[in-house]
Each structure stands twice: as structure tokens, then as C-alpha cells.
N, C-alpha and C positions, 0 to 999 in steps of 0.2 A: 662499586659505584655507591656514592653516598645517597642519602635520602633526598637531598635537594636536587641532585643530578637526575635521579629517577623522576622526580616531580616535573623538572624542566623538560625531560624527554616526553613525558606523557602530554604535557601542554603543547609542545611542538607538534606531536603526532595528531592531537585533536584539531589543532589549527589547520594542519595539512589536509586532514579528511574534510574539514569544513570548506576549505577553499576548493578542493576537487569537486565536492558535492555541489557547491554553488556554481562552479564553471559548467558542470554537466547539465544542471538545471537551466542555465542561461542559454545553452546552445540547443534550443528547440528549433528543429528544421521546419521552415514554413514555406510552402509553395504559394505563388501568386497566380490568381486566376485571371483570364482575360476579362476585360471590362464587360459587364452585363449590358443589355439594352438600356438606353437612357430612360429614366422615369422621373416624374415630379414627386413621387411618393418617397417617404423617408425610409431608407433601407436599414434594417435592424438585424444585428447579429445577436442571437439569444444564447447566453452562456449560463447553464446551471452549474453550481459549484457546491461541493460538500466538504466541510472541514473534517480533518482526522480527529476522532474523539479520544480523550485521554483515558488511561486505565482500562477498567472493565466496561466502560460505556460503549455502546455501539448503536448504529442506526438500525431501526427495525426493518427498513426497506433499503434495498441496494441503491447506489447512485443512479444506475440506469433507470430503475423504476421511478425514482424521485424526478429524474429529468423528464420522463414521459408525463408524469402527473402534473408537472409544472408547465411543460411545453403545450399541452393540449388546450387548457383554458386560456393561457396567455396568447397563443396563436389565434384562437378563435376570437378573443376579445379585441386584439389589435386589428385584425382584419375587418372586424365589424365597423370600426371607426372610419375605414377608408383612407386613413392617413399613412399607414405603414405598409411596407413590403418586407416580409420575413425571409432572411437568407435560407435557402433550402439546406437540409442536413447533408445532402450529397456534396454541396459545395464546401461545407465545413470539413467533411471527411477528406476531401481532395486537398485542401490547404494544409491540414494536419499530417498528411502523408502517412495515414495509418495509425497514428498515435491515439490512444484513448484519452478522452477529456479528463477523466478522473486522475490520470497519471501526471498531469502537467501542473506545476506550481503557479497557478494563475495570479495569486495575490502578491507574488514577489515583485518588488520594484514598483509599487503603486499600480498594479494591474498592467505592467508593461507588456507582457506577452499577450494579454487580451487585446490591447490596443494594436499590437503588430498584426495579430490574426485578423482583427476587424478591418484594418487597412488593406490587407491582402484579399479580403472578401469584398472590397469596395463598399463597405457599409458606412452609413452616416453616424450610427450610434451602436455601442455595445450595451446590451441589457443584461446585467448580471443578476441572477436569482440565487442567493447564497443561503444555505442552511448551516448555521454555525453553533459554536459552544464557547461561551466566555464565563464559565461558572454557572450559566443557565442557557437554555436553548433559545436561539434567536433566528429570525428570518430577516435578511437584508436585500433590498433591491437597489441597484445602482444603474443609472443611465449615464454613459460616458460619451460626450460629443467628440468624435475623432478628429474634427477639424480645429475646434477651439480648445479642446482639452478640458472643458467644464464638466464637473461631476455633480449629479443630482442624486440624493440618497433618501431612502425611507427604511426605517427599522421597525420591527414588531417582535413581540415576545408571545408567540401563539400558544405556548403551553406544551403539552405532551404530544400533540398530534404529529409533530415531526419525528417522534419515535415510533409512530405507527399505530397509536391508539386513536379511537374515534373515527368519525366519518371523513376519510381522507379527501375524496373528490369535492365534497361540499366545502371543506376547510380550504382546500387549495384555490377553488374558485373565489371564495370570499377574500382571501389574502391577496390574490392577484388584483381584484377590483379595488380594494382599499389602498394598496400600495401604489397602484397606478394613479388614482385620484390625487394622492399626496405628491407624487412625482410630477404629474401634469400641472398642478398648482405652482410648483417651483419652476418648471422648465418650459412653460407655454411660450414665453418670449423667445427662448432659444430655439424651440421647435418651429415657431413662426418664422424667425429669421432664416433658418435652414430651408424651410419650404419655399419662401420667397426667392431665395438665391437659386434654388434648383428650378423653380418655375421660370425665372427669367433666363436661365441657361437654356431651358427647353424652347423658350420663345425665340431666342437668337438662333437656335439650330433650325427652326422652322418645322413644318409638318414632315413626317417621315415620307421618304420617297416611295412612290407606288411601285410594286414589282413590275419588272419588264414584261410586256405582253408579247407573246410569240406571234410573229407576223403570219397572217393567213396566206394560204396559197393563192396566187393570182387567179382572178376569174378568167374564163376563156373569152376571146374576142366576141363581139356581138354577132359578127357574121357566122361564127361557129355555133354560138349559143342559140341563135334564132333559126338555125337550119332545121327544117321539119324532119321528123324522124320517119324513115320509110317503113310503111306497114307491109307485112307479108301478104301475098295475094290470097284472096278469099278461097277457102277450101270448097270445092264443088260439093253440093249437097247430094247425099245418097238417096236413092229411091226409098220411099216409105217414111222419111223423117217428117215431112209435112203431115202425112196422115196420122203419125203417132202424136204430134202436137195437137192436132185437131181433136183427137179422141180423148185427151186428158180430161178428167172430171172437173167441173167448175168448183172454185173455192166456196165452201158454204158461208153464208152471211151470218154475222154475229148478232144475236138478238140483244137489244138493249132495253131494259125495263124503264119505261117512261112513267113517272108518277102521275096519277090521275089528279087533275086540278081540283081543288076543293070547291064545294058549292058556293054560290054567291053569298056574301055576307060573313063567311067564315074566314078568320085570319090564318094564313098558312103557318105551320110550325117549322122551326128551323131543324135541319137534319141533326141527328144525334152524333156529335163529334166529341172525341176525347180531348181534354185540355192538353196543350203542348207541354212537354217535359222540360223543366227548367234545367239548364246545364249546371254541372257541379260548380263551375267557375262563377256563375251568376249567384249561386247560393252562398259561396264564400264571400262575394262582394256584399250581399244583403245582410248576412249575419255578422255582427261585430266579433272580432277576434277576442276582445276583452269585453265581457258581457256584464260584469259587475261594477257597481259604482265604487270609488275609492272609500276605504273604511274611514279615512281621516275626515271625510265630509268636504274636502277641498275640491275645487274645480280641476278636472283633469286637462292638462295642457300638453300639446305636442309641439316641439321646436324642430322645424325643418331645416335642413342644410341650406346655407346661403347660395343663391344663384350667383355665378360669376363666370369669368372666361376660363378656358382650359388651363392656361399657365398659372392662374391663381386658384385653381380648384382645391388643392391640398391646403393652401393658406386659408381659404374660406371654410374648410372643414375644421381647422384648428380654432378659428374665431368662433364658429358655431358651437364647438364643444366648450369653449371658455364662457360664452354667453349662457349656455345651458347650466353650467356650474354656478354662475352668478345668480340666475333665477332660482336654482335649487337652494342656495344659501338663504334666500329671503323667506322661504318656507310658506309662501302664499298659495302655491299650487301643488297639485300632485302631477309630477312630470312623467310622461311616457318615456321609458328608458330606451337607450340606443338599441338593445337587443330586440325588443318588441318592434321597434320601428323598422329595423333591418329585415326582420322576419315578415312583416306586413308588406314591405316593398318586394320581397322575393315572391310572396304569394300573388300579389297583384300583377307581377310580370308575366304570370300565366295568361293574362288577358290583354296586356298592353306592354309597350316597349319600355316605358319609364315614366317617372313622375315629373312631368314638365309643365302641365297646365294647372292653373289655380283651382279649377274644378276637380282635378285629380287629387290635389292636396286636401280639398274639403272631403272628397270621397274617402280618402285614407283616414282622415281624422275621425270620421263617423265609424269607420271599421274598427278603429282603435278605441272606440267609446270616449273619445276626447270631445270636449265641448268648445274648446278654444284652441287656436293655433298661432304660432309665431313664424312669420316668413320674412325674408329680406334679401337684399342684393348687395354685392360688393363689387365696385368697379372704379374706374379712373375717369375723371373729368378734367382734361387738361393736365395740369401738374398736381392735381389733388386726388387722393383716394377717398371715396365716399362709401360709407356703410349706412344703408337705409333699412329700417325694420318696421314691422307693424304687427299688432295683435288683432286677431279676427275672431268674431263669433261664428262658429261653424254652421249653426242652424240658420241664422239670419243673413250671413255673409257680410254683416256690418263691421266696420273698422272700430275697434275699441280704444286703441292708442297707437301712437307712432313715435318713432325716435330715430335720430341719425347722428353719425359721427363723421368728422373730416380730419384728414392729416395729409401733409405733403407726401408725394410719391417718394418712396425710399425710406419712409419712417412709419411703415405700417404697424410696427410693433407698438407704437404709441396708442393705437386703437384699443389695445388691451387695458390701458390705464383708464379709459373712459367707459369700459363695459359695466362696472358696478352701478354707475349713475344711469346708464342706458337701461339696465335691467329694472331699476326702480321706476323709471319713467314708463317702461312698457307694461309693468304689472300694477300700476296705480289704478285705483277704482275709477 
């Protein structure tokens, strides 16, 4: 066999191996789960991915450890917003039919397998957290809309911590927060459109049916129910019983010490009573959770979630988050972050069912050591969607500024375009 023939055979063999490998990778068996209970929240499939490293390079932590390190802060952060519902890991395992995540070529075909698995999980978005190597270590976050196919991306080059050096947990939390803010800035219109679509679907479905109540056993007829109960005949008394009762000793009287009245002209003194013990819940309400003033010298401001109807609740949370980002960009205030606000609401739930009254919002603002607050409402007026907001001084309850936006029903995404001007109007002196 000539040299050219051997070369041709090797080339054909390599092509055959490549085709067989690609076919095997493409045939990833995926199970489809039954539809989960309907929700207006955005359902998210979280997918951690690790690239294979070339040569002698290796990841200092395994993929499973990396997945846990990423999943914990991301899950906690996304749940704090109230916008998202995370697909449980048990559902992912059931769809993959026992396959390990690290053994699947997720990136092949523009993340085609990730999209197919996300649809089988009835997710709205696939969130990819990839640690990779392209001549340098990188971290990539992708949000893929499974209905529209839109992809939103954020990349960072975090240095050597991906190899296991440095404070892992702190770095993971930091990178999750930074990349989410970049993704949210890109995808907020897409997120809002998805939330509105799901909210209107929930509205058409109506409220969930109440569970069937087991019928109670019929009551007996009145003639039976009112029949007097026969009493057994009285037992004849034995001789000596009356005598025994008569000879029982009388119950001794209890002596009560009556205080002697003071002489005329002397003012009576109050009895010595211990002060009531203040419950722990009241103490928490009285003592601010954040007790120090911001180092920047700026006024601390808390932005509360917009009040709205149940079908628009998630959309209201997205608009609130977008408004908070616009106020943060202006740099005029020290904003209470979402985590502290959520923690304060959890603490105050020990004493009340929820934050519904304006006085409760003021109380929480004081507890967070905030001096001013932003509140608002999102609702429909005929064929118009209206966003109303105001900034309030927490101590005096006085209104400092107001602002509003309007848009036709069905074009709520246009509200996002007006948020920069609304934020400036709200924060003006």
C-alpha cells in the first residue's frame, strides 16, 4: 500500500470516528415531565458547565463541587427577587434519565441539548454558568429564552479563583451578583414580556379551584334530636349518708390582708410592681437592623415593590428592580439592597402577616435605618396601564416628589424606556 493510500485510509477512519462520536453525542435521551402547577413566576433551569482543560491544566475543584458553589448563591439570590422559580434538581435528574451533567456536550449545536432539556422541564429560561478556558480562565453566564430563542450573555475573567485559590464562596457570590446585574440590564424587556404573558394566562385560567369538601353526615331529625334523655332512677340513699355529710368539717376561711388606709393628708403610694417584660419581637421592631449611617454620607433610601394585582405581580417586581437600578445609577442615594429588605420582611412576619399598609412600610424603613422610601402602584385604567410612584420622608411622612408613567395595555415594556427620566424626577431635590 502506497503512502498516499495509507494517508487516505487514516483520513477516512478519522472521519468515521468523528461521525460516530457526533451521532452518539446527539442522541441524548431526554424524558419529558408532566406539566408543573401553573405559576406567574419565571421558571428557570440552572445549568452549570465546566470546560475540559487542555494539557496538564486541571480544575482544582470537581465539577460537582463547582455546581454546588454556584447553585447556592444563585438560587438564594434569584429567590430573593420573588421573580423566579428554580427547577428542582430532582426534576433535572428525572429528565436526564440518570446521565451525569458533566458527561453531556451541552455547548454543541449552539446549546441545543440545553434547550431541549429546558423545554422538557417546562422552563421559561435556561441559565448557564460556564467556567471555561480560552487561553485564559473565564466565567460566562447565559440566559436563553426557550420561547423566543433570544440569548443574553455576560463574561468575566475572574482570575485564578476558578482554579481553587482564594476565598471561593465570597468570589462566587460576587460574580453571581455582578453577572446578574449585567444580564438583567440586557434582558429586562424580555423578562417583562414573559412575565406579562404568563400573568395574563393565569388571569384567563381564573383562581384555582377549591378542594372538594367532604359532605358532613346528615343531622338527625328534630323530633329525635329534641327527645329528652331518660335519666336512670335515683338510687335510694343508704342509712348514715346524711349523718356523714352533716359531720364534715367546714372549709376554713382564707384570710386576706387588707392594707391600712393612710392617715388624712398623706398621699397613698402605688404598689411595688415589676415593669412588664418587652417581648423579643417588640425589641426587634424597636432596634434598627442597620444601625450605622452610610459611610458615603448619602441619604439611605429603600425602594419597595410596587403594589399591583395578582396577575401583574411578577411584572411589578421586574419594573421595581429596573427602577431600583436606575436610581442606583444616579448615585444620589445609598440604597437598601434586596437581601436586607427581604431579611427585614422575614423578621417582621414574626409579628404580622405582611407589608400591606403604608404605616408598615414606614415602620420597616425605620428598622432598616432608611430616611426616605419610594413606593408606587402599577395598574390598569381602561385601556391604559399606569405606573404611579412617590418618594416619602419616613420621619415626617411628607411627600418629597412624585412621578408617573402611562402606556397602552399590551405595551407595558414601553414603561422601561421611561424609567430613567422617572428616576431623575423622583430623586430631584
